C-alpha positions in Angstrom: -30.1 4.0 -8.0 -29.0 1.4 -5.5 -31.3 0.4 -2.7 -30.2 1.0 0.9 -29.8 -1.8 3.4 -32.8 -0.5 5.3 -35.0 -0.9 2.2 -33.9 -4.5 1.9 -34.6 -5.1 5.6 -38.0 -3.5 5.1 -38.7 -5.9 2.3 -37.9 -8.8 4.6 -40.1 -7.5 7.4 -43.0 -6.8 5.1 -42.7 -10.3 3.6 -42.7 -11.8 7.1 -45.8 -9.8 7.9 -47.5 -11.0 4.7 -46.7 -14.6 5.5 -48.2 -14.2 9.0 -51.3 -12.6 7.7 -51.8 -15.2 5.0 -51.3 -18.2 7.4 -53.0 -16.9 10.5 -54.9 -19.6 12.3 -53.8 -22.3 9.9 -52.3 -25.7 10.7 -50.3 -27.7 8.1 -53.4 -29.4 6.8 -55.1 -26.1 6.0 -51.9 -24.7 4.6 -51.1 -27.6 2.4 -54.7 -27.7 1.1 -54.7 -24.1 -0.1 -52.7 -23.6 -3.3 -53.3 -19.8 -3.3 -51.8 -19.4 0.1 -48.9 -21.7 -0.8 -48.2 -19.5 -3.8 -48.4 -16.3 -1.7 -46.0 -17.7 0.9 -43.6 -19.0 -1.7 -43.5 -15.5 -3.3 -42.8 -13.9 0.1 -40.1 -16.5 0.8 -38.6 -15.5 -2.6 -38.6 -11.8 -1.5 -37.0 -12.6 1.8 -34.3 -14.7 0.1 -33.5 -12.0 -2.5 -33.4 -9.3 0.1 -31.2 -11.4 2.4 -28.6 -11.6 -0.5 -28.3 -7.8 -0.3 -28.0 -7.1 3.4 -24.5 -6.2 4.5 -21.9 -8.7 5.7 -21.8 -6.8 8.9 -25.4 -7.5 9.6 -24.9 -11.1 8.8 -21.9 -11.3 11.0 -23.8 -9.6 13.8 -26.6 -12.2 13.5 -24.9 -15.6 13.1 -28.0 -17.3 14.5 -29.7 -16.6 11.1 -28.7 -19.2 8.5 -28.2 -16.5 5.8 -27.0 -18.9 3.1 -29.9 -21.2 3.7 -32.3 -18.3 3.4 -30.9 -17.4 0.0 -30.8 -21.0 -1.1 -34.5 -21.4 -0.1 -35.3 -18.4 -2.4 -33.3 -20.0 -5.2 -35.1 -23.3 -4.8 -38.5 -21.6 -4.7 -37.8 -19.6 -7.8 -35.8 -22.0 -9.9 -37.1 -25.4 -8.7 -40.6 -24.6 -7.7 -41.8 -28.0 -9.0 -39.7 -29.7 -6.3 -40.6 -27.5 -3.4 -41.2 -29.4 -0.2 -44.4 -28.0 1.3 -43.6 -29.4 4.7 -40.3 -27.5 4.7 -42.1 -24.4 3.6 -44.4 -24.8 6.6 -41.4 -25.3 8.8 -40.1 -21.9 7.6 -43.5 -20.3 8.4 -43.7 -21.8 11.9 -40.1 -21.9 13.0 -37.9 -19.6 11.0 -39.7 -16.3 10.8 -39.5 -15.2 14.4 -35.7 -15.4 14.8 -35.3 -13.6 11.4 -37.7 -10.8 12.4 -36.1 -10.4 15.8 -32.6 -10.1 14.3 -33.8 -7.4 12.0 -36.0 -5.5 14.4 -33.5 -5.4 17.3 -31.1 -2.9 15.7 -34.0 -0.8 14.4 -35.8 -0.7 17.7 -32.7 0.3 19.5 -32.4 3.4 17.2 -36.0 4.6 17.8 -36.4 7.5 20.1 -38.1 7.0 23.4 -41.9 7.3 23.1 -43.7 9.8 25.3 -44.8 8.1 28.5 -42.0 5.5 28.5 
């Protein structure tokens, strides 16, 4: 059974949340010195990249600020060339790239949510 786009989006959002939880309060020195956290973040980046390959062209077109091909390529690099992974670039993903990606994926979802009582 094929997965829905919403399921792929949820995978991305969950992976973003996992990365944030794993790296909370860290700077680059703490991150680069913790192999277990690095592996966890690399796994989550792999999930994000795989899911990004499955979101619709319409979603990608509606969010040109997200470098969708680069997201997918990062996944491929992490999975197939893990031995050449640039930890500084991974940290840049953590600190610079997650917010715009999450915002792009949450905006359409949040617009579809019914008003909450008291709003």
